[in-house]
FIDOKOL-532920 format. One record per residue (C-alpha): residue number from 1; x, y, z. Coordinates in nm, 2 decimals, always signed. Each point is the difference from the previous one (the first is absolute). Layout:
N
(pt NUM (X Y Z))
...
This chain:
343
(pt 1 (+1.12 -1.37 +3.45))
(pt 2 (+0.05 -0.01 -0.38))
(pt 3 (+0.31 +0.17 -0.13))
(pt 4 (+0.12 +0.14 -0.33))
(pt 5 (+0.21 -0.31 -0.06))
(pt 6 (-0.32 -0.21 +0.03))
(pt 7 (-0.16 +0.20 -0.28))
(pt 8 (+0.31 -0.02 -0.21))
(pt 9 (+0.01 -0.38 +0.04))
(pt 10 (-0.37 -0.02 -0.08))
(pt 11 (+0.02 +0.20 -0.32))
(pt 12 (+0.35 -0.10 -0.10))
(pt 13 (+0.16 +0.35 -0.01))
(pt 14 (+0.27 +0.17 +0.20))
(pt 15 (-0.06 +0.16 +0.34))
(pt 16 (+0.11 +0.34 -0.14))
(pt 17 (-0.27 -0.03 -0.27))
(pt 18 (-0.27 -0.07 +0.27))
(pt 19 (+0.13 +0.29 +0.21))
(pt 20 (-0.03 +0.24 -0.29))
(pt 21 (-0.36 -0.10 -0.07))
(pt 22 (-0.11 -0.01 +0.37))
(pt 23 (+0.16 +0.34 +0.06))
(pt 24 (-0.12 +0.16 -0.33))
(pt 25 (+0.36 +0.06 -0.11))
(pt 26 (+0.00 +0.10 -0.37))
(pt 27 (+0.37 +0.05 -0.03))
(pt 28 (+0.01 -0.32 -0.20))
(pt 29 (-0.28 -0.13 -0.22))
(pt 30 (-0.19 -0.32 +0.11))
(pt 31 (-0.24 -0.12 -0.26))
(pt 32 (-0.38 +0.01 +0.08))
(pt 33 (-0.04 -0.38 +0.00))
(pt 34 (+0.28 -0.05 +0.25))
(pt 35 (-0.14 +0.28 +0.22))
(pt 36 (-0.34 -0.17 +0.01))
(pt 37 (+0.15 -0.34 +0.09))
(pt 38 (+0.19 +0.16 +0.29))
(pt 39 (-0.31 +0.18 +0.14))
(pt 40 (-0.20 -0.32 -0.05))
(pt 41 (+0.26 -0.20 +0.18))
(pt 42 (+0.02 +0.25 +0.29))
(pt 43 (-0.37 -0.03 +0.05))
(pt 44 (+0.01 -0.38 -0.03))
(pt 45 (+0.26 -0.05 +0.26))
(pt 46 (-0.12 +0.27 +0.23))
(pt 47 (+0.28 +0.25 -0.03))
(pt 48 (-0.05 +0.33 +0.18))
(pt 49 (+0.24 +0.29 -0.04))
(pt 50 (+0.15 +0.12 +0.32))
(pt 51 (-0.14 +0.34 +0.12))
(pt 52 (+0.11 +0.00 +0.36))
(pt 53 (+0.20 +0.31 +0.10))
(pt 54 (-0.07 +0.18 -0.33))
(pt 55 (-0.19 +0.33 +0.02))
(pt 56 (-0.18 +0.15 -0.29))
(pt 57 (+0.22 +0.25 -0.19))
(pt 58 (-0.27 +0.26 -0.05))
(pt 59 (-0.34 +0.10 +0.14))
(pt 60 (-0.14 -0.09 -0.35))
(pt 61 (+0.12 -0.36 +0.05))
(pt 62 (-0.13 -0.01 +0.35))
(pt 63 (-0.35 +0.09 -0.11))
(pt 64 (+0.01 -0.17 -0.34))
(pt 65 (-0.30 -0.22 -0.08))
(pt 66 (+0.06 -0.36 -0.08))
(pt 67 (-0.17 -0.11 -0.32))
(pt 68 (-0.01 -0.34 -0.16))
(pt 69 (+0.03 +0.01 -0.38))
(pt 70 (-0.07 -0.25 -0.28))
(pt 71 (+0.03 +0.00 -0.38))
(pt 72 (-0.20 -0.19 -0.27))
(pt 73 (+0.13 -0.01 -0.35))
(pt 74 (-0.19 -0.10 -0.32))
(pt 75 (+0.26 -0.22 -0.17))
(pt 76 (+0.00 -0.38 -0.04))
(pt 77 (+0.38 -0.03 -0.04))
(pt 78 (+0.25 -0.01 +0.28))
(pt 79 (-0.04 +0.35 +0.15))
(pt 80 (+0.37 +0.03 +0.08))
(pt 81 (+0.12 -0.10 -0.35))
(pt 82 (-0.23 +0.20 -0.22))
(pt 83 (+0.22 +0.28 -0.15))
(pt 84 (-0.28 +0.26 +0.02))
(pt 85 (-0.18 -0.07 +0.33))
(pt 86 (+0.31 -0.10 +0.19))
(pt 87 (+0.14 +0.36 -0.03))
(pt 88 (-0.33 +0.14 +0.13))
(pt 89 (+0.00 -0.24 +0.29))
(pt 90 (+0.36 +0.10 +0.08))
(pt 91 (-0.12 +0.37 +0.01))
(pt 92 (-0.28 -0.09 +0.24))
(pt 93 (+0.22 -0.20 +0.23))
(pt 94 (+0.26 +0.28 +0.01))
(pt 95 (-0.27 +0.26 +0.06))
(pt 96 (-0.15 -0.18 +0.30))
(pt 97 (+0.34 -0.10 +0.14))
(pt 98 (+0.12 +0.36 -0.01))
(pt 99 (-0.28 +0.08 +0.25))
(pt 100 (+0.08 -0.30 +0.22))
(pt 101 (-0.26 -0.24 -0.13))
(pt 102 (-0.01 -0.32 -0.20))
(pt 103 (-0.27 -0.18 -0.20))
(pt 104 (-0.17 -0.27 +0.20))
(pt 105 (-0.08 -0.18 -0.32))
(pt 106 (+0.03 +0.03 -0.38))
(pt 107 (-0.26 -0.20 -0.18))
(pt 108 (+0.01 -0.07 -0.38))
(pt 109 (-0.34 -0.06 -0.16))
(pt 110 (+0.06 -0.31 -0.22))
(pt 111 (-0.23 -0.16 -0.24))
(pt 112 (-0.21 -0.17 +0.26))
(pt 113 (-0.15 +0.30 +0.20))
(pt 114 (-0.08 -0.10 +0.35))
(pt 115 (-0.16 +0.27 +0.21))
(pt 116 (+0.02 -0.21 +0.31))
(pt 117 (+0.38 +0.02 -0.01))
(pt 118 (-0.01 +0.38 +0.00))
(pt 119 (-0.26 +0.00 +0.28))
(pt 120 (+0.23 -0.22 +0.21))
(pt 121 (+0.30 +0.21 -0.05))
(pt 122 (-0.17 +0.33 +0.08))
(pt 123 (-0.16 -0.14 +0.31))
(pt 124 (+0.30 -0.19 +0.13))
(pt 125 (+0.23 +0.30 -0.04))
(pt 126 (-0.26 +0.26 +0.11))
(pt 127 (+0.08 +0.21 -0.30))
(pt 128 (-0.05 +0.38 +0.02))
(pt 129 (+0.11 +0.10 -0.35))
(pt 130 (+0.05 -0.17 -0.33))
(pt 131 (+0.15 +0.08 -0.34))
(pt 132 (-0.17 -0.16 -0.30))
(pt 133 (+0.22 -0.02 -0.31))
(pt 134 (-0.20 +0.00 -0.32))
(pt 135 (-0.36 -0.11 -0.03))
(pt 136 (-0.10 -0.31 +0.18))
(pt 137 (-0.32 -0.21 +0.01))
(pt 138 (-0.30 +0.22 +0.08))
(pt 139 (-0.13 -0.22 +0.28))
(pt 140 (+0.34 -0.01 +0.17))
(pt 141 (+0.05 +0.37 -0.04))
(pt 142 (-0.34 +0.08 +0.14))
(pt 143 (+0.07 -0.21 +0.31))
(pt 144 (+0.33 +0.17 +0.05))
(pt 145 (-0.15 +0.35 -0.01))
(pt 146 (-0.27 -0.11 +0.25))
(pt 147 (+0.24 -0.16 +0.25))
(pt 148 (+0.33 +0.20 -0.03))
(pt 149 (+0.00 +0.35 +0.14))
(pt 150 (+0.22 +0.16 -0.27))
(pt 151 (+0.05 -0.13 -0.35))
(pt 152 (+0.25 +0.16 -0.25))
(pt 153 (+0.01 -0.11 -0.36))
(pt 154 (+0.27 -0.01 -0.26))
(pt 155 (-0.14 +0.03 -0.35))
(pt 156 (-0.36 -0.09 +0.10))
(pt 157 (-0.31 +0.18 -0.12))
(pt 158 (-0.18 +0.09 +0.32))
(pt 159 (-0.09 +0.36 +0.08))
(pt 160 (-0.08 -0.09 +0.36))
(pt 161 (+0.36 -0.08 +0.11))
(pt 162 (+0.33 +0.18 -0.04))
(pt 163 (+0.19 -0.13 -0.31))
(pt 164 (+0.35 +0.03 -0.14))
(pt 165 (+0.01 -0.05 -0.38))
(pt 166 (+0.14 +0.12 -0.32))
(pt 167 (-0.22 +0.12 -0.29))
(pt 168 (-0.02 -0.32 -0.21))
(pt 169 (-0.22 +0.15 -0.26))
(pt 170 (+0.24 +0.30 -0.06))
(pt 171 (+0.31 -0.22 +0.01))
(pt 172 (-0.14 -0.24 -0.26))
(pt 173 (-0.11 +0.30 -0.22))
(pt 174 (+0.34 +0.16 +0.02))
(pt 175 (+0.17 -0.33 -0.10))
(pt 176 (-0.22 -0.05 -0.30))
(pt 177 (+0.03 +0.36 -0.10))
(pt 178 (+0.37 -0.05 -0.01))
(pt 179 (-0.04 -0.30 -0.23))
(pt 180 (-0.22 +0.20 -0.23))
(pt 181 (+0.26 +0.28 +0.00))
(pt 182 (+0.25 -0.25 -0.13))
(pt 183 (-0.23 -0.06 -0.30))
(pt 184 (-0.20 -0.31 +0.11))
(pt 185 (-0.36 -0.03 -0.11))
(pt 186 (-0.08 -0.36 +0.06))
(pt 187 (+0.06 -0.05 +0.38))
(pt 188 (-0.11 -0.31 +0.19))
(pt 189 (-0.08 -0.04 +0.37))
(pt 190 (+0.11 -0.28 +0.23))
(pt 191 (-0.15 -0.02 +0.35))
(pt 192 (-0.28 -0.16 +0.20))
(pt 193 (-0.34 +0.04 +0.15))
(pt 194 (-0.03 +0.20 +0.33))
(pt 195 (-0.26 -0.03 +0.27))
(pt 196 (-0.24 +0.18 -0.23))
(pt 197 (-0.04 -0.32 -0.20))
(pt 198 (+0.11 +0.12 -0.34))
(pt 199 (+0.33 +0.11 -0.16))
(pt 200 (-0.17 +0.32 -0.12))
(pt 201 (-0.06 +0.11 +0.36))
(pt 202 (+0.37 -0.05 +0.10))
(pt 203 (+0.16 +0.34 +0.05))
(pt 204 (+0.31 -0.06 -0.21))
(pt 205 (-0.22 -0.11 -0.29))
(pt 206 (-0.20 +0.32 +0.04))
(pt 207 (+0.31 +0.20 -0.03))
(pt 208 (+0.11 -0.19 -0.31))
(pt 209 (-0.35 +0.05 -0.16))
(pt 210 (+0.00 +0.37 +0.09))
(pt 211 (+0.34 +0.05 -0.18))
(pt 212 (-0.12 -0.20 -0.30))
(pt 213 (-0.33 +0.19 -0.02))
(pt 214 (+0.18 +0.33 +0.04))
(pt 215 (+0.21 -0.08 -0.30))
(pt 216 (-0.30 -0.13 -0.19))
(pt 217 (+0.16 -0.35 -0.03))
(pt 218 (-0.20 -0.32 -0.02))
(pt 219 (+0.04 -0.27 +0.25))
(pt 220 (+0.01 -0.35 -0.15))
(pt 221 (-0.18 -0.24 +0.24))
(pt 222 (+0.22 -0.29 -0.12))
(pt 223 (+0.30 +0.18 +0.17))
(pt 224 (-0.17 +0.09 +0.33))
(pt 225 (+0.14 -0.30 +0.17))
(pt 226 (-0.12 -0.12 +0.34))
(pt 227 (+0.27 -0.21 +0.16))
(pt 228 (-0.17 -0.02 +0.34))
(pt 229 (+0.31 +0.16 +0.17))
(pt 230 (+0.18 -0.33 -0.05))
(pt 231 (+0.36 -0.01 -0.15))
(pt 232 (-0.04 -0.33 -0.16))
(pt 233 (-0.33 +0.10 -0.17))
(pt 234 (+0.17 +0.32 -0.12))
(pt 235 (+0.26 -0.20 -0.18))
(pt 236 (-0.24 -0.26 -0.14))
(pt 237 (-0.28 +0.23 -0.10))
(pt 238 (+0.22 +0.26 -0.17))
(pt 239 (+0.19 -0.28 -0.18))
(pt 240 (-0.33 -0.15 -0.13))
(pt 241 (-0.13 +0.34 -0.11))
(pt 242 (+0.32 +0.06 -0.20))
(pt 243 (-0.03 -0.34 -0.17))
(pt 244 (-0.37 +0.04 -0.08))
(pt 245 (-0.02 +0.36 -0.12))
(pt 246 (+0.18 +0.13 -0.31))
(pt 247 (-0.06 +0.36 +0.09))
(pt 248 (+0.18 +0.09 +0.32))
(pt 249 (+0.04 +0.32 +0.21))
(pt 250 (+0.32 +0.20 -0.03))
(pt 251 (+0.00 +0.05 +0.38))
(pt 252 (-0.14 -0.14 +0.32))
(pt 253 (-0.09 +0.18 +0.32))
(pt 254 (+0.01 -0.24 +0.29))
(pt 255 (-0.18 +0.07 +0.33))
(pt 256 (+0.30 -0.14 +0.19))
(pt 257 (+0.36 -0.09 -0.05))
(pt 258 (-0.07 -0.35 +0.12))
(pt 259 (-0.24 -0.05 -0.29))
(pt 260 (+0.23 +0.18 -0.25))
(pt 261 (+0.31 -0.20 +0.05))
(pt 262 (-0.15 -0.34 -0.10))
(pt 263 (-0.18 +0.16 -0.29))
(pt 264 (+0.34 +0.14 -0.12))
(pt 265 (+0.14 -0.35 +0.00))
(pt 266 (-0.30 -0.12 -0.21))
(pt 267 (+0.07 +0.28 -0.25))
(pt 268 (+0.37 -0.07 -0.03))
(pt 269 (-0.06 -0.37 -0.04))
(pt 270 (-0.19 +0.08 -0.32))
(pt 271 (+0.31 +0.16 -0.14))
(pt 272 (-0.15 +0.35 +0.05))
(pt 273 (+0.22 +0.28 +0.12))
(pt 274 (-0.07 +0.23 +0.30))
(pt 275 (-0.05 +0.29 -0.07))
(pt 276 (+0.05 -0.03 -0.37))
(pt 277 (-0.31 -0.22 -0.07))
(pt 278 (-0.19 +0.04 +0.33))
(pt 279 (+0.08 +0.26 +0.27))
(pt 280 (-0.09 -0.05 +0.37))
(pt 281 (-0.09 +0.25 +0.28))
(pt 282 (-0.11 -0.12 +0.34))
(pt 283 (-0.08 +0.10 +0.36))
(pt 284 (+0.17 -0.06 +0.34))
(pt 285 (+0.38 +0.03 -0.06))
(pt 286 (+0.08 -0.32 +0.18))
(pt 287 (+0.37 -0.06 +0.05))
(pt 288 (+0.01 -0.26 -0.29))
(pt 289 (-0.14 +0.24 -0.25))
(pt 290 (+0.34 +0.17 -0.05))
(pt 291 (+0.16 -0.34 -0.08))
(pt 292 (-0.23 -0.14 -0.26))
(pt 293 (+0.12 -0.02 -0.36))
(pt 294 (-0.05 +0.28 -0.11))
(pt 295 (-0.05 +0.19 +0.33))
(pt 296 (-0.37 +0.07 +0.05))
(pt 297 (-0.15 +0.34 -0.01))
(pt 298 (-0.24 +0.04 +0.29))
(pt 299 (-0.18 +0.22 +0.25))
(pt 300 (+0.20 +0.04 +0.31))
(pt 301 (-0.22 -0.04 +0.30))
(pt 302 (+0.15 +0.10 +0.34))
(pt 303 (-0.09 -0.33 +0.17))
(pt 304 (+0.21 +0.04 +0.32))
(pt 305 (-0.13 +0.35 +0.06))
(pt 306 (-0.36 -0.12 -0.04))
(pt 307 (+0.05 -0.26 +0.27))
(pt 308 (+0.16 +0.26 +0.24))
(pt 309 (-0.27 +0.25 -0.06))
(pt 310 (-0.27 -0.26 +0.06))
(pt 311 (+0.17 -0.10 +0.33))
(pt 312 (+0.02 +0.36 +0.11))
(pt 313 (-0.36 +0.07 -0.09))
(pt 314 (-0.12 -0.31 +0.19))
(pt 315 (+0.18 +0.12 +0.32))
(pt 316 (-0.13 +0.36 -0.05))
(pt 317 (-0.36 -0.12 -0.02))
(pt 318 (+0.04 -0.23 +0.30))
(pt 319 (+0.14 +0.30 +0.19))
(pt 320 (-0.31 +0.20 -0.12))
(pt 321 (+0.20 +0.26 -0.19))
(pt 322 (-0.26 +0.00 -0.28))
(pt 323 (-0.37 -0.07 -0.02))
(pt 324 (-0.06 +0.01 -0.37))
(pt 325 (+0.12 -0.26 -0.26))
(pt 326 (+0.31 +0.15 -0.16))
(pt 327 (+0.10 -0.12 -0.35))
(pt 328 (+0.38 +0.03 -0.07))
(pt 329 (+0.12 -0.02 -0.36))
(pt 330 (+0.37 -0.07 -0.03))
(pt 331 (+0.17 +0.12 -0.32))
(pt 332 (+0.11 -0.23 -0.28))
(pt 333 (+0.25 +0.05 -0.28))
(pt 334 (+0.07 -0.15 -0.34))
(pt 335 (+0.31 -0.21 -0.02))
(pt 336 (+0.09 +0.01 -0.37))
(pt 337 (+0.21 -0.30 -0.12))
(pt 338 (+0.08 -0.18 -0.32))
(pt 339 (-0.32 -0.22 -0.01))
(pt 340 (-0.20 +0.31 -0.12))
(pt 341 (+0.28 +0.12 -0.23))
(pt 342 (+0.15 +0.24 +0.26))
(pt 343 (+0.37 -0.02 +0.09))
């Protein structure tokens, strides 16, 4: 019979680390990637936790249903290293672990979308419930809804399933309103195309446009910059735009911190000051945003809580506590820092 030491040797970690993960001990933090490796190793070598002689602690535990849970996330980068999504995933994992569950799989939708991979995972693990993080390919999503009993979304646009989100339109509008209140009249936009197929249909762009229209300010199409949600493109495209256009905005609103940070570098490389020449306001409040030069003003999104709430909703629906698709909006707040001229 496989032992904890076998898992530790397999993964290359200490026995105590394996024990904490297997026993859902959160007294010390074990990062998400290591946890996944440990669970994968336990399954690969056939480890089974000893249950003999242990009685359920409560009647609730005795009669508790056993559900098999999965998660799909719409991000091509390494899901555990992405500074926005990794925090959401941590919240999901903590939420299901608190109820005695774990994710059977966590699948990242990369550039090459393969529906057969999702079909295989769902069938092999006999998945009862799944969390879908952000919008994924329509064909894949339709298949999931048809074959998985309960689906909960995080920041997806589907009125038929329970969803956890923050109001992206309002958040963007508030950020741009703040730039306008600081005297900016020429404000550019940095972002990307959503599943709707155009940047104009992306929610954060809609919020940006609403604030500009409200203040009767014109939007210069040269400074609505589609960087395809790619950090390298954000740097290169903003750099080229600054070189090619004599007239430049006095501020940028960026749809995410990950796009704002390389754009800020492009600005400073042209010997322009932030916020003196061009101010920046962004969205997400990833950990790095407080350590840019200057620190980045951003919308603080409660990422960990979004993951926890989604996990709780998934289990509530599996336990048939609700029969209508609830939509939960978590609050956001403006983190005012020096990039927008705030101290």
